[in-house]
C-alpha positions in Angstrom: -12.0 40.7 1.1 -9.2 38.0 1.0 -10.2 34.4 0.1 -7.9 31.8 1.4 -7.7 28.5 -0.2 -5.7 25.3 0.5 -3.6 23.6 -2.4 -4.7 20.2 -0.8 -8.5 20.9 -0.8 -10.5 18.2 -2.5 -14.2 17.1 -2.7 -15.6 15.1 0.1 -18.2 12.6 0.0 -20.4 14.7 2.4 -20.6 17.5 -0.3 -23.2 15.1 -2.1 -25.6 16.0 0.6 -25.4 19.8 -0.1 -24.9 20.0 -3.7 -28.0 21.7 -5.3 -27.7 20.8 -9.0 -27.2 17.6 -10.8 -24.3 19.0 -12.6 -22.5 19.7 -9.3 -23.2 16.2 -8.0 -21.9 14.5 -11.3 -18.6 16.5 -10.9 -18.2 15.4 -7.2 -18.9 11.8 -8.0 -16.5 11.9 -11.0 -13.7 13.3 -8.9 -14.2 10.8 -6.0 -14.6 7.7 -8.5 -11.3 8.9 -10.2 -9.1 9.9 -7.3 -10.4 8.0 -4.2 -9.6 4.4 -4.7 -11.5 3.3 -1.7 -15.0 4.1 -2.9 -16.9 3.9 -6.1 -20.0 6.2 -6.3 -23.3 5.1 -8.1 -21.7 1.8 -9.2 -20.7 0.2 -6.0 -19.0 0.7 -2.7 -17.1 -2.6 -2.0 -14.7 -3.9 0.7 -11.2 -4.4 -0.3 -9.1 -7.3 1.0 -6.7 -4.9 3.0 -7.5 -5.2 6.7 -7.3 -1.8 8.6 -7.1 -0.8 12.3 -10.9 0.4 12.0 -11.9 -2.9 10.5 -10.3 -4.7 13.6 -12.4 -2.5 16.0 -15.6 -3.3 14.1 -15.1 -6.9 14.2 -13.7 -8.0 17.6 -14.9 -11.6 17.3 -12.3 -14.2 16.4 -11.8 -14.8 12.8 -13.8 -17.5 11.1 -12.1 -20.5 9.5 -10.5 -19.8 6.3 -12.8 -20.1 3.2 -11.9 -23.3 1.2 -13.8 -25.9 -0.7 -12.3 -28.9 1.4 -13.9 -27.8 4.7 -17.1 -26.7 2.9 -16.7 -23.2 4.3 -18.5 -20.5 2.2 -19.5 -16.9 2.7 -21.9 -15.0 0.5 -23.0 -11.2 0.6 -25.5 -10.0 -1.8 -24.7 -6.2 -1.6 -26.9 -5.5 -4.4 -29.9 -6.1 -2.2 -28.7 -3.7 0.4 -29.8 -0.2 -0.6 -29.3 2.9 1.1 -29.5 6.7 0.5 -26.9 9.5 1.2 -28.5 12.7 0.8 -30.3 12.7 -2.5 -28.0 9.9 -3.8 -30.0 6.6 -4.0 -29.3 2.9 -4.4 -25.7 3.1 -3.2 -24.2 -0.3 -2.4 -22.7 0.0 1.1 -21.2 -2.6 3.5 -23.1 -3.7 6.6 -21.1 -3.7 10.0 -20.9 -7.3 11.4 -20.4 -6.0 14.9 -24.0 -4.7 15.3 -25.8 -6.2 12.1 -28.3 -3.4 11.4 -31.4 -4.5 9.7 -33.9 -2.5 7.8 -35.8 -0.1 10.0 -32.9 0.3 12.5 -31.6 3.9 13.1 -28.3 3.9 11.3 -25.1 6.0 10.6 -22.5 5.5 8.1 -18.7 5.4 8.8 -16.2 6.2 6.0 -13.3 3.8 6.6 -10.1 3.5 4.9 -9.9 0.9 2.4 -13.6 -0.6 2.9 -15.8 2.2 1.7 -18.7 3.1 3.9 -19.7 0.8 6.7 -23.2 1.1 8.1 -23.6 0.7 11.8 -26.6 0.9 14.2 -26.5 4.5 15.7 -26.1 2.9 18.9 -23.3 0.6 18.2 -20.9 0.6 21.1 -17.8 0.3 18.6 -18.5 3.7 17.1 -17.0 5.6 19.9 -13.8 3.6 19.5 -13.2 4.5 15.8 -10.7 6.9 14.9 -11.9 10.5 13.5 -15.5 9.3 14.0 -16.7 13.0 13.8 -15.1 13.6 10.5 -15.7 10.1 9.0 -19.2 9.7 9.9 -22.0 10.4 7.4 -25.8 10.3 7.5 -27.4 7.4 5.7 -30.9 6.0 5.6 -32.6 2.9 4.2 -33.9 3.2 0.6 -37.5 2.2 1.0 -39.1 2.4 -2.3 -39.6 -1.2 -2.4 -39.5 -2.0 1.5 -38.5 -5.6 2.4 -38.7 -7.5 5.7 -35.2 -8.7 7.0 -34.7 -11.8 9.1 -31.8 -13.7 10.5 -31.6 -17.4 11.3 -29.0 -20.0 12.5 -28.8 -23.5 11.2 -26.8 -26.7 11.9 -26.9 -29.6 9.5 -25.1 -32.8 8.5 -22.1 -32.5 6.4 -23.1 -31.8 2.8 -21.8 -29.9 -0.3 -25.1 -28.5 -1.4 -26.7 -26.8 1.8 -26.3 -23.3 0.4 -28.2 -24.4 -2.8 -30.8 -26.0 -0.9 -31.3 -23.0 1.4 -31.4 -20.7 -1.5 -34.0 -22.9 -3.1 -36.2 -23.0 0.0 -36.2 -19.2 0.0 -37.1 -18.7 -3.6 -40.1 -21.0 -3.2 -41.6 -18.2 -1.0 -40.0 -15.2 -2.8 -37.3 -14.9 -0.2 -33.8 -13.9 -1.1 -30.6 -14.7 0.8 -28.6 -11.5 1.5 -25.8 -12.9 3.6 -24.6 -16.3 4.9 -21.6 -18.0 6.7 -21.3 -21.7 6.9 -18.4 -23.6 8.7 -17.5 -26.9 10.3 -18.0 -27.1 14.0 -16.0 -29.2 16.5 -18.1 -32.3 15.7 -17.6 -32.3 12.1 -21.1 -30.9 11.4 -22.1 -27.7 9.6 -23.2 -24.6 11.5 -23.9 -21.2 10.2 -25.9 -17.9 10.2 -27.9 -16.3 7.5 -29.7 -13.2 6.7 -32.6 -13.1 4.3 -35.3 -10.7 3.1 -39.0 -11.4 2.1 -42.2 -9.7 1.3 -44.2 -10.4 4.6 -44.0 -11.9 8.0 -46.2 -14.8 7.0 -43.6 -15.9 4.3 -41.0 -16.4 7.1 -43.0 -19.0 8.9 -43.4 -20.9 5.6 -39.6 -20.5 4.7 -38.7 -21.9 8.2 -41.0 -24.9 7.6 -39.5 -25.5 4.1 -35.9 -25.2 5.6 -36.7 -27.7 8.3 -37.9 -30.0 5.5 -34.2 -30.2 4.0 -32.9 -33.8 4.8 -29.5 -32.8 6.0 -30.8 -30.0 8.5 -30.6 -30.8 12.2 -31.8 -27.5 13.8 -32.9 -24.1 12.7 -33.8 -21.0 14.7 -34.5 -17.4 14.3 -31.9 -14.9 15.6 -33.7 -12.0 17.2 
């Protein structure tokens, strides 16, 4: 029997799904962390500033205005609250695709992109079929649900203010809500508009949070995004 090997062989992230022992998984993670600069296993999987062709496909919308203090433009993303499981690997910090914006409970799949780590899409996302090497670069992921939370999205418009993010976060904390992601920018009329994603313990809390958000003096309108 002749065993053929390749001098270019290397561990793959998919191997974590099939490794049977903790020792084998540790060695795979160690190799990936050391030699693959695009992903960090167990610590975090983060997006890099480099823009790739895959990233352009995932985000077809026009780019948002540049982030700067003068225009009161701010973006937050609390990746530590977005927990997933890849095989037996839990609590991996993974990026959410903006094109389909999956929320907890959606059927999802991971795409291993170049330079951005693992991007989680809804399984029915139309952009997946346009991505290069989708078969080789897809990986099964599932929500980590040891402490399930309810995820909601909402849009907001307000008068110009420099503390809207702080006021929104305060309204959420009052009812044990947590801001996961938010984008805020100037509209054509010089007002502020944005979209936010938050998580909370139960459905009833969302109604209370919306009422609290409407009480913010600078807020003009607020609506749930379904």
